[in-house]
N, C-alpha and C positions, 0 to 999 in steps of 0.2 A: 140420530139427532135427539138431544134431550128435550124435555118439555119446555125448559127455559129457552133453549135455542129456537124451538118451533114457534115461540111467541113473536118472532120477528118475520116480517115480510121483506124480502129483498127484491127490489124492482128498479127499473130505470127512473130517473127523476122526471117530474112533470113541471110545466111552467108554473103551476100553482104552488110548487114547493120552494120557490125562490126565497120568500121571506123566512121560511123554516130553515132552509139551507144556510142562509146568512146568519141566523141565530145560532145554529149548531156550530158552524165554522168559527164564529166569534167566541162562543162559550168554550170550545175546546182549546183554542189558542190562549184564552184567558186562564184556563185551568192548567194547561201544560207548560206555558212559557213564562209564567210569572218569575221574575228574577233572572231569566235567561236571555231576554232581549232588551234593547235600548228602552229606557223608561218612557221617553217621549213617544216612540213608536207604539209601545204597549198602551199608553194612555189614549191613543187614537183608534184603538180597536173598537169598532162598533158593529152591531148586527146590520145596520143600514149600509155601511161600507162594504161588507162582505156580500150583502144581497145585490148591490149594484154589480159586483163582479160576476155573481151567479146569473143575474139577468142577462148580461152580455154573453155569457157562455151558452145559456139556454136558447138564445135567439137563433142559433144555428144548429143546435143539437137535435138529432132525430128522436123520435118517440122510443127508440130502442136504447137510448143512452149513449149513442155514438155521435161524435162530433167530426166534422170534415177534417180537422187537424189530426185525427187518429186517436183522440182521447175517448175512453169509455168510462162512464160514470154509473154507479149504482148507489141507491140509498137503502137504508134499513129503517123500516117503520115498526114501531111498537105501539099497538093500539092505533090511535089517530096521529101519533107524533113521529116525525122524522128524528131519529136519534143518532144516526151515523151515516157516513158516506165513504166511498172509495173512488179514486180517480187514477186511472192507468193510461199511459200513452207512450208515444215514441220518445226516445231519449231527447232531452233538451240541452244537453251539454255538448261542447265542441268535440271532446274526445271521450265518449262514453264507453264504459266497460261492457255494456250490452245495448241492444237496440231498443229495449223496453225499459221504461221507468215507472215505478210506483210514485205517482205525483203526490198522492195524499191518501191517508186513511185516518179518519177522525171519528171518534166515538165519545159522546158526552159521558162524564164521569159516573153518572148513575147507572150506566150500562156496561162499564168496564168489567171484565171477568165473566161475562155471560156467554161468551162464544160468538157474539155477533161479529166481531172483527174478523175472526177466523172464517166465518161463513162468507163475509164479503171478499176476503182474500181468496178463498177457494173458488168462489163463483166467478170472479172477474179476472184474477191473475193466474189462478191454478198454480202449477209448479213450474211455469215458464221461467227461463233465465230473466233476471231483471236487476235493477239497482234502484237505490233510493237515497235520499238525504234525510237524516234524523238529527234533531237538536241535541247537541252535546249537553248532557245532564238529564235527558229524558230517558232515564234508565228503564222504566216500565216498557216503553216502546222498543228500546233496543233489545230487551229480553224477548218480547213478542216476535220481533223480526228474526232473532237468532233461532227461535223455535221453528221458524219457517225457512231455515237454512240460509239466511242472509248472514254475511260476515263483514265486519269492519275491515276495510282494506287500507287504512292508514291515511286516506285522503280527507282533508277537511277544508272548509271554506267559511268565510264570514260574510253574511248577507249585507250588502252595502246599504240597504234601506232600513233594516231593523236591528242590525248588529248581532243577530242570532248566529252563533257558531254551529255549523252543521258538519256532521260526520257522514261519510259515504259508506253504505253497506251494499254488498253485491251477492247475488245468487247466480251461480253459473249453471 
């Protein structure tokens, strides 16, 4: 592990992280999805809205980052700041290509290229078969997933709430 990578602490989320997770989640969406999703939905992205969702999730999540629904969450801290998170759980689609889905991996732009996303991936998902949905046009994310042996399988969908076109990637 490089010195830069060791500057991050990977740990389960805590209740007191809710506001920070809301801010990180919102910031990453604002950085990654500008021009890719419906303008009205994009304008409604706020840290408070994401924090409400995180608060609901954290209400039932164990101190180990596991939720009764099968989700596992880990956060990456740099100094005193939460700068990234990963969420992995059971497949949420009707006809999934694998039983496990990478629900989200979000890293704020100041920490892209540091290896923190890879550490989160290695620690939580490892090399298990899984699938994910990635925004069409998020080329940096697609390259990251390809380096982790995910491949586009030709399936795409458009999110009914925000208009985001998503591509499915699978690792067998």
